[in-house]
C-alpha positions in Angstrom: 0.0 0.0 0.0 2.9 2.4 0.9 4.4 1.8 -2.5 1.2 2.6 -4.3 0.7 5.6 -2.2 4.2 6.9 -2.9 3.9 6.2 -6.6 0.5 8.0 -6.9 1.7 11.0 -4.8 4.9 11.3 -6.9 2.9 11.2 -10.1 0.8 14.1 -8.8 3.8 16.1 -7.6 5.8 15.5 -10.8 3.0 16.8 -12.9 1.0 20.0 -12.8 -2.1 18.4 -11.4 -1.2 18.9 -7.7 -0.1 22.5 -8.2 -3.0 23.4 -10.3 -5.5 21.9 -7.9 -4.0 23.6 -4.8 -3.6 26.9 -6.7 -7.1 27.0 -8.0 -8.6 26.1 -4.6 -6.6 28.7 -2.7 -7.0 31.4 -5.4 -10.8 30.8 -5.7 -11.4 30.8 -2.0 -9.1 33.8 -1.5 -11.0 35.8 -4.1 -14.3 34.8 -2.5 -13.1 35.7 1.0 -11.2 38.9 0.4 -12.1 40.4 -3.0 -15.6 39.7 -4.3 -17.9 42.2 -2.4 -20.8 39.8 -2.2 -18.8 37.3 -0.1 -15.8 39.3 1.2 -15.1 39.2 5.0 -14.0 42.8 4.8 -17.4 43.9 3.4 -19.4 41.5 5.6 -17.9 43.1 8.8 -17.9 39.9 10.9 -14.9 37.9 11.9 -15.8 34.5 10.6 -14.9 32.1 7.9 -18.3 31.2 6.6 -17.3 31.9 3.0 -14.6 29.2 3.1 -16.8 26.5 4.8 -20.0 27.2 2.8 -18.4 27.6 -0.7 -15.4 25.3 -0.2 -17.4 22.1 -0.6 -18.7 23.3 -4.0 -15.1 24.1 -5.1 -14.1 20.6 -3.9 -17.0 19.1 -5.8 -15.1 19.9 -9.1 -11.5 19.8 -8.0 -11.4 16.4 -6.2 -13.0 14.5 -9.2 -10.3 16.2 -11.3 -7.7 14.6 -9.0 -9.2 11.1 -8.9 -10.6 10.8 -12.4 -7.3 9.3 -13.7 -6.5 6.9 -10.9 -8.2 3.8 -12.3 -9.6 5.0 -15.6 -6.2 5.9 -17.1 -4.7 2.6 -16.0 -7.6 0.7 -17.6 -7.3 2.7 -20.8 -3.5 2.3 -21.0 -3.6 -1.4 -20.0 -1.3 -0.9 -17.0 -4.1 -2.0 -14.6 -3.3 -5.6 -15.5 0.3 -5.1 -14.6 -0.6 -3.5 -11.3 -3.0 -6.3 -10.4 -0.4 -9.0 -11.2 2.0 -7.5 -8.6 1.9 -9.0 -5.1 -0.7 -6.5 -3.9 -4.2 -7.1 -2.7 -7.1 -5.1 -4.1 -7.4 -3.3 -0.8 -3.8 -2.3 -0.8 -4.2 -0.8 -4.3 -7.4 1.0 -3.3 -6.1 2.4 -0.1 -2.8 3.4 -1.7 -4.6 5.4 -4.3 -7.2 6.7 -1.9 -4.7 8.0 0.6 -2.6 9.7 -2.1 -5.7 11.7 -3.3 -6.8 12.4 0.2 -3.3 13.7 1.1 -3.5 16.1 -1.8 -6.8 17.4 -0.5 -5.4 17.9 3.0 -2.4 19.7 1.5 -4.7 22.1 -0.2 -6.6 22.8 3.0 -3.6 23.5 5.3 -2.6 26.8 3.7 -6.1 28.2 4.4 -5.0 28.5 8.1 -3.4 31.7 6.9 -7.0 33.0 6.3 -7.9 32.0 9.9 -4.9 33.9 11.2 -5.9 36.9 9.2 -9.5 36.9 10.4 -8.2 36.3 13.9 -6.0 39.4 13.7 -8.8 41.5 12.1 -11.2 40.8 14.9 -12.2 43.6 17.2 -10.8 42.9 19.7 -8.1 40.7 18.3 -9.1 37.1 18.5 -12.9 37.8 18.4 -13.7 34.7 16.3 -15.5 31.5 17.1 -12.4 29.2 17.2 -14.4 26.1 18.2 -16.7 26.6 15.3 -13.8 27.1 12.9 -12.0 24.0 14.1 -15.2 22.0 13.8 -15.7 23.3 10.3 -12.1 22.3 9.4 -12.7 18.8 10.6 -15.9 18.7 8.6 -14.2 20.0 5.5 -11.4 17.4 5.8 -13.9 14.6 6.3 -15.9 15.9 3.4 -12.8 15.8 1.3 -12.3 12.2 2.3 -15.9 11.4 1.2 -15.4 13.2 -2.2 -12.1 11.4 -2.7 -13.7 8.0 -2.1 -16.5 8.9 -4.5 -14.0 9.9 -7.1 -12.0 6.7 -6.7 -15.2 4.7 -7.2 -16.2 6.7 -10.3 -12.8 6.2 -11.8 -13.0 2.4 -11.2 -16.3 2.1 -13.1 -15.1 3.9 -16.3 -12.2 3.7 -18.7 -12.7 7.4 -19.7 -11.4 10.1 -17.5 -14.0 12.7 -18.6 -16.8 10.2 -18.0 -15.3 9.5 -14.6 -15.1 13.2 -13.8 -18.7 13.8 -14.7 -20.0 10.8 -12.7 -18.0 11.9 -9.7 -19.2 15.5 -9.8 -22.8 14.2 -10.1 -22.4 11.8 -7.1 -20.7 14.4 -5.0 -23.5 16.8 -5.6 -26.2 14.3 -4.8 -24.6 13.1 -1.6 -23.7 16.6 -0.4 -26.9 18.6 -1.1 -29.2 16.3 -3.1 -30.9 14.7 -0.1 -31.7 18.1 1.4 -33.3 19.2 -1.8 -35.4 15.9 -2.0 -36.3 16.3 1.7 -37.7 19.8 0.9 -40.5 18.3 -1.1 -43.6 18.7 0.9 -45.0 15.2 0.1 -42.6 13.4 2.5 -44.1 14.7 5.7 -42.3 13.5 8.8 -40.1 11.2 6.7 -38.3 14.3 5.3 -36.2 14.6 8.4 -34.8 11.1 7.9 -34.1 11.8 4.2 -32.2 15.0 5.1 -30.0 13.2 7.5 -28.9 10.8 4.7 -27.1 13.8 3.1 -23.7 15.2 4.0 -24.9 18.8 4.4 -26.9 18.0 7.5 -23.9 16.5 9.3 -21.5 19.1 7.8 -23.6 22.0 9.2 -23.8 20.3 12.6 -20.0 20.1 12.8 -19.6 23.7 11.7 -21.2 24.8 14.9 -18.2 23.6 16.8 -19.8 20.4 18.3 -18.0 17.4 16.8 -20.5 14.7 17.5 -19.3 11.1 17.1 -22.5 10.3 15.1 -21.5 12.8 12.5 -18.0 11.4 12.3 -19.3 7.9 12.0 -21.6 9.0 9.2 -18.6 10.4 7.2 -16.5 7.3 7.8 -19.4 5.1 6.9 -19.9 6.8 3.5 -16.2 6.5 2.8 -16.3 2.8 3.7 -19.3 2.2 1.5 -17.6 3.9 -1.5 -14.3 2.1 -1.0 -16.1 -1.2 -0.6 -18.0 -0.5 -3.8 -14.7 0.1 -5.5 -13.4 -3.2 -4.2 -16.4 -5.0 -5.7 -15.8 -3.3 -9.1 -12.1 -4.5 -9.1 -13.1 -7.9 -7.9 -15.6 -8.3 -10.7 -12.8 -9.1 -13.1 -12.6 -12.5 -11.4 -16.2 -13.3 -12.0 
């Protein structure tokens, strides 16, 4: 698994993918937080990072599939997947190695945003007038969200031999899992069942964590979704033996 992880991470770092993804994420969030008047912290007048944590998931919704779309799809198209499978590696080692490399890149892109937190912290009146607990909870939620999107991207790449198709499928699944259930729950026909439908989506648990209360039920939800997507990827890879 370590060998696959290092190989995938080196392939990212030796190409423009990693640098483009991190640059686009930081530039996009930076413009939204500090430049565009509709979402700027300076215009808003409150020392918080709501812009990062409310719009960041939608940026990740496109950037993370761009990272993961090549992981299995490219190897299938090039025929190198057979070479990888014949090595003394289990399917889980291949999946976890690729997953962790993509997830590491997501975490690397989040870490520099701590500069934004420090800036807002210093701009507070008085200095430090910011809900640190809420910010830390939101960061944990954003990292777990990145983990879920990465798992979805890995699965989408495993079911296709075309990177573009993999990208489109991953974006669609990320959107459905993140906010699709809340939209479905908003339909009046569900009645009392709507609350249950809403809790199936990520947005419900993500918003709960952004309040600074890291509930184990929310963490278990994120880890469960990751596990389901990775297990689905394992089933796709195992289907070659059927």
